[in-house]
N, C-alpha and C positions, 0 to 999 in steps of 0.2 A: 504494500500500500504506500503510495507516494502522497505528496502534499502540494496543492496548488494555491496560488493567491487568487482569491475570488473578489476582493474589494480592497481599495486603498482609501486612506483619509489623512487629513492633517489639520493642524490648528496652530495659530500664531497669536501672541499677545496683541493687545490693542495698540500699544505704543510702538511706533517705528522711529528709530534714531539714525539720522544720517551721519556720515563722516564729518560734515560741516558742523553739525551740532556738537559732536564730540570735541572738535577742535576749539570750541569755545570754552571748554573746561579743562582740557589737558594739552600738553605741548605736542601737538601733532597737526596734520593737515590732510585734506582729502587726497591730495596728490601722493603724499607719503604712504598712506594706507593702501590706495589702489595699486600703486606701483609694486608694492611688496606682497600684497595678498589677493588683489582682485575684489576686495570687499568694498561696497559702496554704502551699505546700510545694514541694520540688524534690528530685531524686535526685542524689547526688554519687558519682562513681566512686571506688572504693577500690582497694586493692592488687590487682594482677592484672587489673583492669578497664581497658581502653583503648578508644580510638575503634575500632580494628580488631576487638576482641573483641565489642564491642557491635554493630558493623555486621554481623558474621558471624552473631550470634544472631538479629538482625532479618531477615537474608537467609534463614536456615534457616526461619524462621516464614513468610516470604512464599512461599518455594518450596513448602512444605507446603500452604499455602492454594491455590496455583495448580496443585497436582498435578504439580509438576515436581521434577527432581533437579538437582544441580550439573552433571551431565553434559549437560543441555539448554542450558546458558547459553553464549552466544557474545559477550557484552559485559557488563562490569562497570564502573559509574561510581559513585564515592563522592564525595558532596558534603560537604566538611569544611573547617573552619578550624583544627582541632586534630588534625592528623595525628599518628600515632605517631612518625614520624621525618621529618626534612627530606626524605629519600628513603630507600627507595623509596616509591611511592604506597601509601596504605592500601588501595587497591583490589587491589593485588597481594598484600597480606597476606590479605585476604578470600578471594581466589582460592585461595591456598595452603591456608588453613584449611578451605575448603569442598571442596577437591579438584576444583575446576572445571577445564575444559580450558584450554589455552594460548591463550585468546581475548584480545582487547583488554581492558585493565584500566587505568583511570587515575582521578585525582582531579580534582575541579572546586572552585575556591576562589572563591566569590562571597558568602562569609559567610552571613547568614541567608537570602539568596535562592538559595543553592547548589542546593537540591533542584529548584526550578523551572527553573533554568538546566540542570541535568543532565537533567531530564525532556525539555526541549526538544531538547537535543543527541541524546538517545537516539531520540526520535521522528524526527528528521531522518535519523539513521543507518539506522533501520529503513525509512523511506521511500525511502532511496537503495539499499536492498537489501544493505547491508553488515552487517546484524545481523537476527536474527529473534526471539531470546529474550534479553532483557536484564534484568540486576539493577540497579536504580537505588536507591541508598541515601543517606540523609542521616544522618550520625553525628557526634557531638561529645562532647568532654570539656571543655566551656567553663569549668568551675570551676577548671581548672588555669591559666587566664589571668586569674584574678581577683585584685584587690588587696583583701584582706579588711579593710583599714583604711578603704576607701572605701564607706560604707554606701549611697551612691546607685547603685552598680553591683553590688556583691557580692550583693545580695538578689535580683537580677533573673534570674540564670542557673542552669541545671541541665544535667545530662548525660543522654544517651540516644541512641537510634537508631531510625529507621524505614526501611522498605524496600518496594519494589513490584517485581513481575515484570511487565515490559512486553513484549508479544508482537505480532508482525506479524498484521495482520487486514485483510481486504478488504471488511468490512462498513462502509459510510460512515455508518451510523446509530449506530455505537459508537466509542469511543476518543477520542483527543485531537483536538479540533476547531480550536483556535487558541491561539497563545501570543504573548506580547509580553515582550521583555526590554529593560531600560534600565540605564544607569549614568551617574553624574555624579561624576567624580574630583575636581572642585573642592570637593566637600563632605566629602572624607575627614577633615579635622580635626574634624568633628562626632562621628565614631565610628570609633575605630581602636585598635590595640594599639601601645604605645610601644616597640617593639623589633622585631628581625628579623635574619635571617642576614647580610644584606649591610650592615646599618647598625650594630647594637650587638652582634651575635653572641649575642643573648639572645632569648627568646620574647616578652618584654614583657608588659604587663598592659593590660586593657581600659580605655579612657578615653572618656567620652561627655558631650556637651553635651545633657542630657536634653530640655530644652524645644525646642531646635532640631530634634532628631531626631523628637520627637512631631509638630511642625508639618509637617515634610517628609513624614513617614510617612503621615499622614492625607491630605494633598493628593495625593501620588504614587500611593498605593495605590488611592484612589477613582478617579483618572484612568485608571490602567492597567486596572482592572477594567472601567470604562466602555468603554474602547477595545477590549478583547479580546471583550467581549460584542457590541459593534457589529461587529467583524470577522466574527463568526459569524452575523450577521444576526438576532440575538436581542435580547430585552429583559431587563432585570433581573428582571422577574417570571417569566421562564422558568427561572431558577436555583433548583434544589431545595435545594442546600446550598452555602454558602461555607465553604471550609476555609482559614482564614487562618494566617499566621505568628503564633505564640503568643508575642508579646513583652509585650503590655500590654493588659489588658481595655479600658482607656479608648481606646486606639488602634483596637482592633477595633470597639468600639461606634460610635465617631465615623465610621469608614470605611463601615460598612454603612448607617449613617443617611444618609450622603451619597448612597448608591445607592437609598435608599427601601426598604430591606429591614428585616425585623424580626429580633429576636434569636433567635427560635425557628427560624431557618433558618441559623444559624451554629454551626459546631462549635467549642466552647470547651474547651480543656484546660489553659490557662495557669495555672489555679488549682492543678492537680495537678503539672505538669511544669516550670513557669516557662519561661524563654526557653532553648530548647535549640538555638538558631541553625538550621543547615541541617536538623536532625532534626525540627524542630517541626511542619512541615506533614505529612510522612509519619507521624509519631507520632499526630497528631490524626486523620488519615485512617484509620489502622488501628484506632484506638479506636472510631470511629464505624461502621466496617464490622463490627467484631466485636460491638458492642452492638446492631446491627440498625437503627440510624438510617439509614445509607446503604444503599440497595438497588440491585440491578442495574437499569439504565435511568435512574437519577437523573442529572440534569445538575449537575455540580460546577464551582465556580470556586475555583481555588487561587491564593493570592497571598502575596508575601513582600517584605520590604525589609530590607536590611542595610548594614553598613559599606561605604564606597566612594564615594558611596552606590551600591548596586545595588538594583534592584527588578524585579519581573516578575509575570506572571499567566498562568495556563493554564486553558482551558475544556475540559472533557471530559465525555463521557457514560460513566458507570461501567458 
């Protein structure tokens, strides 16, 4: 039994903040940000907007697209680094807000790779017969982890959520074909938050060695994409769309160039959303589905890398 995506959805906070607005409060400029990252704006969660509320809105949109209701769901996984509480899991909050059944609901923490990790877990659970209709959500309020005095990181991130409905399917020509997941904990000092429940009893703020992260990202993402495509017995030329983690336009460009692909086969939303961590891949996927670029039957390659380091890729026929 395989798993297919039957619906996508997304949600963004009400407030959009442009580079020009950021430049009024920190030492930066629109030109500096665009040249180095490709980012032009981002959405920042306001009062009453949390990771769980954004996740729930994205989930409702995905359910509507799939023609399903909360009553159909038997698994909820939320990929997030910015959960509403230390516990319970944000997935249980989404379950309550949706009025979903008392099914399994839990969070996955793999930072920016979280959605790809969660998708792989749900695919395995569906394949094992322990679920048939799952909600997989990437949701973040990363701006609440930012040091607004650090212009090298605070310009990079935004808030949002993306979701998919993943359902059991016995048609081998559709659905998830192959996934690859990796982690290298030795690289954690390159990208991390300097706090935590068991260490400082604070949430901490994002710290990043930008050049090192860039170098590792291009190398690791190009390799994991190459590997997952080979696992499926395909070539890069068989990929209709790459849906990458939206961290930095330069990373995306360099990664697809290593694969020999052109920019017109890449879904790019980093200019509008900035880096929304675990939400970025499903956000980009939903945008491209809704604007008509991604069509049923297209071969998609999803990839992401985040703090830890964690990274992974998923190949699927939409």
